[in-house]
C-alpha positions in Angstrom: 35.8 25.7 35.4 36.1 29.3 33.7 33.1 30.9 31.8 34.8 29.9 28.3 33.7 26.4 28.7 30.1 27.4 28.7 30.4 27.3 24.9 26.5 26.5 24.1 23.3 28.2 24.7 20.1 26.2 26.2 16.7 27.4 27.4 14.9 25.7 29.9 10.7 25.2 29.9 8.0 24.0 32.4 4.9 22.5 31.2 2.1 24.5 31.4 -0.6 23.7 34.2 -4.3 24.7 33.7 -7.4 24.6 36.2 -10.2 22.5 34.4 -12.2 22.5 38.0 -10.6 19.6 38.7 -7.1 20.6 40.0 -4.3 21.4 38.3 -3.9 19.3 35.0 -0.6 19.7 33.0 -1.1 20.4 28.9 0.9 20.4 26.0 2.5 23.4 26.3 5.8 24.7 27.4 6.6 27.9 29.0 9.9 29.2 28.8 11.2 29.8 32.5 14.8 30.6 31.1 15.7 31.8 27.9 19.4 31.1 26.1 21.6 31.0 29.5 25.4 29.8 28.6 26.2 26.7 29.5 28.2 23.2 28.8 26.9 20.4 27.2 28.6 17.3 27.0 27.4 13.5 25.4 27.9 11.1 27.9 29.4 7.8 26.3 27.4 5.7 24.6 25.7 2.5 26.4 23.5 0.0 25.7 20.3 2.5 25.6 18.6 0.7 23.1 15.0 -1.0 24.3 12.3 -1.5 22.7 9.0 0.1 23.4 5.3 -0.6 21.9 7.0 -2.5 18.7 9.4 0.2 18.1 12.9 0.5 19.0 13.7 3.5 21.5 17.1 4.7 22.2 18.4 7.4 24.8 20.5 10.0 24.2 22.2 11.5 27.4 24.2 14.6 28.2 25.5 16.4 31.2 24.6 20.2 31.3 26.6 22.5 33.5 25.7 26.0 34.0 26.2 28.7 36.6 23.8 28.2 39.7 20.3 29.4 39.7 17.4 28.2 41.9 14.2 26.3 40.3 15.7 23.9 38.2 14.2 20.6 38.4 13.4 17.4 36.6 10.4 18.1 35.7 11.5 21.2 33.5 12.7 20.4 29.8 16.2 21.7 28.3 16.0 23.3 24.6 20.0 22.9 23.3 20.3 25.7 20.8 22.2 24.6 17.9 21.8 24.5 13.9 18.7 22.9 15.0 17.0 23.0 18.5 17.0 19.9 20.6 14.7 18.9 22.9 15.8 17.1 26.4 14.0 16.2 29.7 16.1 16.5 32.5 16.5 12.9 34.0 18.0 13.6 37.3 17.9 16.6 39.7 20.5 19.0 39.6 23.2 18.9 41.8 25.3 22.0 43.5 28.7 22.1 42.7 31.0 24.6 44.7 29.5 26.9 47.1 26.4 28.0 44.7 29.0 28.7 42.1 27.5 25.9 39.4 24.6 23.5 39.1 24.7 19.8 36.7 22.3 17.9 35.4 21.6 14.7 33.5 19.3 15.4 30.2 18.2 13.2 28.1 16.5 12.9 24.5 14.3 10.1 23.2 14.6 8.9 19.9 12.4 6.1 17.5 14.2 3.8 14.8 11.2 1.8 12.7 10.5 -1.5 13.3 12.4 -3.9 15.2 
C-alpha cells in the first residue's frame, strides 16, 4: 500500500469514564485520541444485514479501515470518518497488524434505523 492510497481522514475517539464513587462508569461524552489521521476507508459489499430491533428496521453499514500502524487502537473506540458530513462508526473488530508494524486494519459499523417495519 502506498501513502497515496490513504485518501480519507479519520479521527479516533474513546468514551469518557468518570469515577462516581463506585468505580469508573462511562458517560455519553467522547474524547479525541487521534485526530484527522490519513486512512483508506472502503465500504464492504452489501449483505442481509438488516434486522428488526424494538419494532424498527436496523441496517448495518460496514467498512474496512486501513491506516499506518499505531499502538492503542482497540474495539472500544469509535471512528469519525471526515467527509462532507462527518460519519460516526463503532469499531466492530479488533485491529489486526499487517506487515511488520506497517499498517493496521479493522472493520467499522454504522447503525441506521428506518421507521416502522
